[in-house]
C-alpha positions as CSV (number, residue, x, y, z in Angstrom):
1,M,-30.8,-11.0,-11.8
2,H,-29.5,-7.7,-10.7
3,E,-26.9,-9.5,-8.5
4,I,-25.8,-11.6,-11.5
5,Q,-25.4,-8.5,-13.7
6,K,-23.3,-6.9,-10.9
7,I,-21.0,-10.0,-10.8
8,L,-20.6,-9.9,-14.6
9,R,-19.7,-6.3,-14.5
10,N,-17.1,-7.0,-11.8
11,I,-15.3,-9.5,-14.0
12,G,-15.0,-7.1,-16.9
13,L,-18.3,-6.9,-18.8
14,T,-19.9,-3.5,-19.4
15,Q,-23.5,-2.9,-18.3
16,N,-24.9,-3.3,-21.8
17,E,-22.8,-6.4,-22.4
18,S,-24.1,-8.0,-19.2
19,I,-27.7,-7.2,-20.2
20,I,-27.3,-8.6,-23.7
21,Y,-25.5,-11.7,-22.5
22,L,-28.1,-12.5,-19.9
23,E,-30.9,-12.0,-22.5
24,L,-29.2,-14.5,-24.8
25,V,-28.7,-17.0,-21.9
26,K,-32.4,-16.8,-21.1
27,K,-33.9,-16.8,-24.6
28,G,-31.4,-18.7,-26.6
29,L,-31.1,-18.0,-30.4
30,C,-32.1,-14.4,-31.1
31,T,-31.9,-11.9,-34.0
32,T,-30.8,-8.4,-33.5
33,G,-34.3,-7.3,-34.2
34,K,-35.6,-9.4,-31.3
35,L,-32.9,-7.9,-29.0
36,L,-33.8,-4.4,-30.1
37,K,-37.4,-5.0,-29.4
38,D,-36.9,-6.5,-25.9
39,L,-34.0,-4.4,-24.7
40,N,-33.7,-0.6,-24.2
41,I,-30.4,-0.4,-26.1
42,S,-29.9,1.5,-29.4
43,K,-29.1,-0.4,-32.6
44,G,-25.6,0.9,-32.8
45,R,-24.9,-0.1,-29.2
46,I,-26.4,-3.6,-29.8
47,Y,-24.1,-4.3,-32.7
48,E,-21.1,-2.9,-30.8
49,N,-21.7,-5.0,-27.7
50,L,-22.5,-8.2,-29.7
51,E,-19.1,-7.9,-31.4
52,S,-17.3,-7.4,-28.1
53,L,-19.1,-10.3,-26.5
54,K,-18.0,-12.5,-29.5
55,K,-14.4,-11.4,-29.0
56,K,-14.7,-12.4,-25.4
57,G,-15.9,-15.9,-26.4
58,L,-19.2,-15.5,-24.6
59,I,-21.6,-15.6,-27.5
60,S,-21.6,-17.0,-31.0
61,E,-23.2,-15.9,-34.3
62,T,-25.1,-18.0,-36.9
63,N,-26.5,-16.9,-40.3
64,I,-30.0,-18.4,-40.9
65,N,-31.8,-17.4,-44.1
66,N,-29.4,-14.5,-44.6
67,T,-30.3,-13.2,-41.1
68,R,-27.8,-12.9,-38.3
69,H,-28.7,-14.8,-35.2
70,F,-26.9,-14.8,-31.8
71,E,-26.8,-17.2,-28.9
72,S,-24.8,-17.5,-25.7
73,A,-21.8,-19.8,-25.6
74,P,-21.7,-22.5,-22.9
75,T,-21.7,-20.5,-19.6
76,T,-18.5,-22.3,-18.6
77,N,-16.8,-20.0,-21.1
78,L,-17.0,-17.3,-18.4
79,L,-14.3,-19.3,-16.5
80,E,-12.1,-19.3,-19.7
81,F,-12.7,-15.5,-20.0
82,L,-11.5,-15.1,-16.4
83,K,-8.4,-17.2,-17.1
84,E,-7.5,-15.0,-20.0
85,K,-8.0,-11.9,-17.8
86,K,-5.7,-13.4,-15.1
87,T,-3.0,-14.1,-17.7
88,Q,-3.3,-10.5,-19.0
89,I,-3.1,-9.1,-15.5
90,L,0.0,-11.2,-14.8
91,N,1.6,-9.9,-18.0
92,E,0.7,-6.3,-17.1
93,E,2.1,-6.8,-13.6
94,L,5.5,-7.9,-15.1
95,K,5.5,-4.8,-17.3
96,I,4.7,-2.6,-14.3
97,K,7.5,-4.1,-12.2
98,K,10.0,-3.4,-15.0
99,I,9.1,0.3,-15.1
100,L,8.8,0.9,-11.4
101,P,12.4,1.9,-10.9
102,E,12.1,4.5,-13.7
103,L,8.9,5.8,-12.2
104,E,10.4,6.0,-8.7
105,N,13.4,8.0,-10.2
106,L,11.0,10.4,-11.7
107,R,9.2,10.7,-8.4
108,T,12.4,11.5,-6.4
109,E,14.0,13.8,-9.0
110,K,11.6,16.6,-7.9
111,E,13.0,19.5,-6.0
112,E,13.5,18.5,-2.3
113,I,10.8,20.0,-0.1
114,T,10.1,19.5,3.6
115,K,7.5,16.9,4.2
116,T,5.7,16.5,7.5
117,F,3.3,13.6,8.3
118,I,1.2,13.3,11.5
119,F,0.0,9.9,12.7
120,Y,-2.3,9.1,15.7
121,G,-2.8,6.0,17.8
122,F,-0.9,2.7,17.9
123,Q,-1.5,1.8,14.2
124,G,-0.4,5.3,13.2
125,F,2.7,4.9,15.3
126,K,3.6,1.7,13.5
127,S,3.1,3.3,10.1
128,C,5.3,6.2,11.2
129,I,8.1,3.9,12.3
130,S,7.7,1.8,9.1
131,Q,8.1,4.8,6.8
132,A,11.1,6.1,8.7
133,N,12.7,2.6,8.6
134,N,12.4,2.6,4.8
135,M,14.6,5.6,4.7
136,L,17.5,3.8,6.5
137,T,20.7,2.6,4.8
138,T,22.9,-0.1,6.3
139,K,25.5,2.5,7.3
140,D,23.1,4.6,9.3
141,T,23.0,4.6,13.1
142,I,19.5,5.4,14.6
143,L,19.8,8.1,17.2
144,V,17.2,8.5,19.9
145,M,16.9,11.2,22.7
146,G,14.3,11.7,25.3
147,A,13.4,8.0,25.4
148,S,11.3,6.9,28.3
149,G,11.5,3.4,29.7
150,K,7.7,3.4,30.2
151,R,5.5,4.1,27.3
152,G,2.6,1.7,27.8
153,S,2.8,-2.1,27.3
154,K,1.9,-2.2,23.6
155,Y,4.5,0.5,22.8
156,D,7.1,-1.1,25.1
157,N,6.6,-4.6,23.6
158,Y,6.8,-3.2,20.1
159,W,10.1,-1.3,20.8
160,I,11.7,-4.4,22.4
161,N,10.9,-6.6,19.4
162,W,11.7,-3.9,16.9
163,T,15.1,-3.1,18.5
164,K,16.0,-6.8,18.7
165,N,15.4,-7.0,15.0
166,L,18.1,-4.3,14.3
167,E,20.7,-7.0,14.9
168,N,19.3,-9.0,12.0
169,I,19.7,-6.1,9.6
170,D,23.1,-5.1,11.0
171,T,21.8,-1.6,12.1
172,K,23.2,0.2,15.2
173,M,21.3,2.4,17.6
174,K,22.2,5.0,20.2
175,I,19.6,5.9,22.8
176,L,19.6,8.6,25.4
177,F,17.0,7.6,28.0
178,N,15.4,10.0,30.4
179,N,15.5,7.4,33.2
180,E,16.1,3.8,34.0
181,E,12.5,2.8,34.3
182,G,10.5,0.1,32.4
183,I,12.2,-1.5,29.5
184,Y,15.5,0.4,29.9
185,K,17.4,-2.7,31.2
186,T,16.0,-4.9,28.5
187,I,16.9,-2.6,25.7
188,K,20.4,-2.1,27.2
189,Q,21.2,-5.8,26.9
190,I,20.4,-5.9,23.1
191,N,23.4,-6.1,20.8
192,N,24.0,-3.2,18.4
193,V,22.4,-0.8,21.0
194,D,24.4,1.7,23.0
195,T,22.5,3.5,25.8
196,K,23.1,6.3,28.2
197,I,21.0,8.1,30.8
198,S,20.6,11.8,29.9
199,N,21.1,14.6,32.4
200,V,18.4,16.6,30.5
201,N,14.9,15.1,30.3
202,L,13.1,15.9,27.0
203,P,9.3,16.1,27.1
204,T,9.0,14.0,23.9
205,A,11.2,11.4,22.2
206,I,13.1,12.4,19.1
207,E,14.4,9.8,16.8
208,I,16.7,10.3,13.8
209,F,16.8,7.9,10.9
210,G,19.6,8.6,8.4
211,D,20.3,12.1,7.0
212,K,16.8,13.3,6.2
213,T,14.3,11.7,8.5
214,S,13.3,12.7,12.0
215,L,10.5,11.5,14.3
216,I,8.9,13.4,17.2
217,L,7.0,10.9,19.4
218,N,4.5,12.0,22.0
219,Y,3.3,8.8,23.6
220,E,1.1,10.5,26.1
221,K,-1.1,12.1,23.4
222,E,-0.4,9.2,21.0
223,K,0.7,11.8,18.4
224,F,3.6,10.9,16.1
225,I,5.2,13.3,13.6
226,L,7.4,12.2,10.8
227,I,9.6,14.9,9.2
228,I,11.5,14.4,6.0
229,D,14.0,17.3,5.8
230,E,17.8,17.3,5.7
231,E,18.2,20.6,7.5
232,T,15.9,19.7,10.4
233,T,17.5,16.3,10.7
234,V,21.0,17.7,10.8
235,S,20.0,20.1,13.6
236,F,18.6,17.2,15.6
237,K,21.8,15.2,15.0
238,K,24.0,18.0,16.3
239,L,21.8,18.3,19.4
240,F,22.0,14.5,20.0
241,H,25.8,14.4,19.7
242,N,26.2,17.3,22.0
243,M,23.9,15.7,24.6
244,W,25.7,12.3,24.2
245,E,29.1,13.8,24.9
246,L,27.8,15.6,28.0
247,N,26.5,12.3,29.6
């Protein structure tokens, strides 16, 4: 019985509603006096919950000899109740979608502050890249320095597939590799990607997405840092372009 009550609460009934509803399902036609005697619920709460159950279409009321009696509606009415809730949720979803742009504007109108997020492991790496990717516009060129051709197979495979997809979204990429190892030759053949071998080996990879987003990627420790800050990103961009011209 406890499990049934839990399911009823999960679909939208309160605890008292589920108790009263199950009591009427078990015992059939009942007066409020009978319910008060059998259930540990106050008189005011009994009437309040009976009214809400009627509105949900789960019980009905009958007057016999000037006394109010209540009984459960067919239990299949629970399915009708769920259908109504689904319709309500879909309507609310449409309303939310309409106001999302306004909410997002309110969120981004705040004073710009530096944001730093740290991710760990392969799943964290993918989340880091995904967030940075969301900051891109079609005019942006992704800039990478300190890239290694060997990062471990799962990272290498991810980068090959991810870089190939840039062609589909018409995004360009410039990469300064530390060496010609591993996936260097594969990446070099991908359209929209321009590569060079750097004379200066950086200990970690730095990637620049747009005007405000930078990534510091330490594959050895599987620690990945996402920085959202225009000043930091501009500094990295200057460093990249200086290094690009020297190679």
